[in-house]
C-alpha positions as CSV (number, residue, x, y, z in Angstrom):
1,C,0.0,0.0,0.0
2,G,1.4,3.4,-0.9
3,H,3.9,2.0,-3.4
4,F,1.8,2.4,-6.6
5,A,3.9,4.9,-8.5
6,V,2.6,6.0,-11.9
7,G,5.0,8.9,-12.4
8,P,4.4,12.7,-12.6
9,V,1.1,14.1,-13.8
10,V,1.6,15.2,-17.4
11,D,-1.9,16.4,-18.2
12,L,-4.9,17.2,-16.1
13,S,-8.2,17.7,-17.9
14,M,-11.8,17.9,-16.7
15,S,-14.8,17.5,-18.9
16,Q,-18.5,17.3,-18.3
17,T,-20.9,15.1,-20.3
18,S,-24.5,16.2,-20.4
19,G,-27.3,16.0,-22.8
20,M,-26.8,13.5,-25.6
21,G,-23.1,12.9,-25.0
22,N,-20.2,12.5,-27.5
23,S,-20.5,11.0,-30.9
24,E,-16.8,10.1,-31.5
25,P,-14.4,8.1,-29.3
26,W,-11.0,9.6,-28.6
27,S,-7.5,8.5,-27.7
28,Q,-4.8,10.1,-25.6
29,P,-1.7,11.6,-27.4
30,A,1.5,9.6,-26.5
31,V,3.0,12.8,-25.0
32,N,0.4,12.5,-22.2
33,G,2.2,9.5,-20.8
34,D,1.8,5.8,-20.4
35,V,-1.1,5.8,-17.9
36,V,-4.4,7.6,-18.0
37,V,-6.7,7.7,-14.9
38,L,-10.3,8.7,-15.5
39,V,-12.3,9.7,-12.4
40,N,-16.0,9.6,-12.7
41,L,-17.9,12.2,-10.6
42,G,-21.5,13.4,-10.3
43,S,-23.4,10.3,-11.7
44,D,-23.0,6.8,-13.0
45,N,-21.8,6.6,-16.6
46,I,-21.2,4.0,-19.3
47,F,-17.8,4.3,-20.7
48,T,-17.1,2.5,-24.0
49,L,-13.8,1.2,-25.2
50,T,-13.6,0.7,-29.0
51,P,-10.7,-0.9,-30.9
52,S,-8.7,1.7,-32.9
53,Y,-8.1,-0.8,-35.7
54,E,-11.8,-1.5,-36.4
55,T,-13.9,0.6,-38.8
56,R,-16.4,2.7,-36.7
57,R,-20.0,3.4,-37.5
58,M,-20.1,7.0,-38.5
59,D,-23.9,7.4,-38.4
60,P,-24.5,8.9,-34.9
61,V,-27.9,7.1,-34.6
62,L,-26.4,3.7,-35.5
63,A,-23.5,4.3,-33.1
64,A,-26.0,5.2,-30.3
65,V,-28.0,2.1,-30.9
66,L,-25.4,-0.5,-32.0
67,S,-22.2,1.1,-30.6
68,W,-19.2,2.2,-32.6
69,T,-18.1,-1.3,-33.6
70,D,-19.2,-4.9,-32.9
71,Y,-16.2,-5.4,-30.7
72,D,-16.7,-2.5,-28.2
73,I,-16.4,-3.1,-24.4
74,D,-18.8,-1.2,-22.1
75,V,-17.7,-0.3,-18.6
76,L,-20.2,0.8,-16.0
77,L,-18.5,3.5,-14.0
78,K,-20.3,4.3,-10.8
79,D,-20.2,7.8,-9.3
80,R,-16.9,8.4,-7.6
81,S,-15.1,5.5,-9.3
82,L,-12.1,5.5,-11.5
83,L,-10.8,3.7,-14.6
84,V,-7.0,3.2,-15.2
85,L,-5.9,2.7,-18.8
86,S,-2.3,1.7,-19.7
87,G,-0.4,-0.5,-22.1
88,S,-2.5,-1.9,-24.9
89,S,-5.7,-0.6,-23.5
90,L,-4.3,2.9,-24.0
91,R,-2.5,2.3,-27.3
92,E,-4.9,0.0,-29.1
93,W,-8.3,1.3,-27.9
94,R,-10.2,4.6,-28.1
95,Y,-12.7,5.5,-25.5
96,G,-15.7,7.7,-24.9
97,I,-19.3,8.0,-23.9
98,R,-21.7,7.2,-26.7
99,A,-24.6,9.5,-27.7
100,G,-27.5,8.6,-25.4
101,L,-30.8,7.1,-26.2
102,V,-34.1,8.8,-25.4
103,A,-36.3,6.5,-23.4
104,E,-39.8,6.7,-21.9
105,F,-40.4,5.8,-18.3
106,K,-43.4,4.9,-16.2
107,G,-45.7,7.8,-15.7
108,G,-44.9,9.3,-19.2
109,A,-41.6,10.9,-18.3
110,S,-38.7,10.6,-20.7
111,G,-35.0,11.0,-20.4
112,V,-31.6,10.4,-22.0
113,C,-30.1,7.0,-21.1
114,D,-26.9,5.1,-21.7
115,W,-26.7,1.3,-22.2
116,W,-24.2,-1.4,-21.7
117,G,-24.0,-4.8,-23.4
118,T,-27.5,-4.4,-25.0
119,T,-30.0,-1.6,-25.3
120,D,-32.1,-3.6,-22.8
121,C,-29.7,-2.5,-20.0
122,L,-30.4,1.2,-19.6
123,L,-28.9,3.7,-17.2
124,R,-30.6,7.0,-17.0
125,R,-28.2,9.9,-17.2
126,G,-28.0,12.0,-14.1
């Protein structure tokens, strides 16, 4: 404990996802180092890893419903959790939050949701 050294902080960025989310996955420039730590604050989110070598769906509606590729990996990040990317997960994968889906709930309310695995597993955006 206390011996997990990842080196000096090279870049510190903060971003807020609201509304429909992003439509394109991104990757970190190599100059930002060999380890990226993502801290999720404020609400639960679905973070999607997509292989950089696969052709992505460019239609934002298809990407929202089917994901960017058929090989994507969805990660449920609970509020106040973190995700560490390094090695091949950092070099060979892009990551992001897909555009959300609008869903109707009991009582007639609707809202933007994320999904993981299948669109049957919905998580309402906070």
